[in-house]
C-alpha positions as CSV (number, residue, x, y, z in Angstrom):
1,M,9.8,1.5,8.4
2,G,6.0,1.6,9.7
3,L,5.1,0.6,13.3
4,Q,7.8,-0.9,15.5
5,N,7.0,-3.2,18.6
6,G,7.4,-0.6,21.6
7,D,6.0,2.4,20.0
8,V,3.7,4.3,22.1
9,L,0.6,5.5,19.9
10,V,0.5,9.4,20.5
11,A,-2.4,10.2,17.7
12,F,-3.9,8.6,15.3
13,N,-5.0,10.3,12.0
14,G,-5.0,13.8,13.7
15,V,-6.3,12.6,17.0
16,N,-4.6,13.0,20.1
17,I,-5.1,9.7,21.9
18,T,-5.8,9.8,25.4
19,L,-7.4,7.6,28.2
20,E,-10.8,8.6,27.4
21,N,-10.9,8.0,23.9
22,A,-8.0,5.2,23.5
23,Q,-10.7,2.2,22.9
24,Q,-12.7,4.5,20.3
25,E,-9.9,5.1,18.2
26,I,-8.1,1.7,18.3
27,K,-11.7,0.3,17.1
28,K,-11.0,2.8,13.8
29,L,-7.6,1.5,13.7
30,S,-9.2,-1.9,13.4
31,A,-12.1,-1.4,11.0
32,A,-9.3,0.2,8.3
33,K,-9.6,-1.4,5.1
34,P,-7.1,-2.2,2.5
35,G,-6.0,1.1,0.6
36,D,-7.0,3.3,3.5
37,A,-4.1,5.6,4.2
38,N,-3.2,6.5,8.0
39,N,-1.3,8.7,9.9
40,Y,0.0,8.0,13.3
41,I,2.3,9.9,15.8
42,V,4.2,7.5,18.0
43,L,6.7,7.6,20.9
44,R,10.0,5.9,19.8
45,N,13.0,5.8,22.0
46,G,12.1,9.2,23.7
47,N,11.3,10.9,20.3
48,K,7.9,11.8,18.6
49,Q,8.0,10.5,15.2
50,E,5.5,10.9,12.4
51,I,4.4,7.4,10.6
52,K,2.4,7.4,7.1
53,T,1.1,3.9,6.2
54,T,-1.5,2.7,3.6
55,V,-3.3,-0.5,4.8
56,M,-2.3,-3.5,2.7
57,E,-4.5,-6.4,2.2
58,K,-3.7,-9.5,4.3
59,E,-2.7,-12.6,2.7
60,E,-4.4,-15.7,3.9
61,E,-2.8,-18.9,4.8
62,L,-4.1,-21.4,2.7
63,R,-4.3,-25.0,4.6
64,H,-5.1,-28.3,3.3
65,Q,-6.9,-31.0,5.2
66,F,-6.7,-34.6,4.0
67,K,-9.5,-36.8,5.0
68,L,-10.0,-40.3,4.8
69,D,-12.9,-41.6,2.6
70,D,-14.9,-44.2,4.5
71,H,-16.3,-45.4,1.4
72,A,-13.1,-45.6,-0.5
73,T,-13.2,-48.6,-3.2
74,P,-10.5,-51.5,-3.1
75,K,-8.6,-49.6,-5.6
76,Q,-8.5,-46.4,-3.7
77,L,-7.5,-48.0,-0.8
78,A,-4.7,-50.0,-2.5
79,L,-3.4,-46.8,-4.1
80,R,-3.7,-44.8,-0.6
81,N,-1.6,-47.6,1.2
82,S,1.0,-47.9,-1.4
83,W,1.4,-43.9,-1.2
84,L,1.6,-43.9,2.5
85,S,4.0,-46.7,2.6
86,N,6.2,-44.5,0.5
87,L,6.3,-41.7,3.2
């Protein structure tokens, strides 16, 4: 089921999270690489729960950007104008 909104992190990979070490442990969490196994203890709805996860690779969103060619030929301009008029 994984981590859920509202979970309170109690321990990460066997290390109890305290005010003194929270920042250091969160840095370890953010440095995890795809394939790394992690073990969390969270407080969820008042109950401690153990959650085991494996870091997955983040899928990147591909974005395409169209730019007008300032040096387009008259033929290319006619094609572009025709294409845009059909939108």
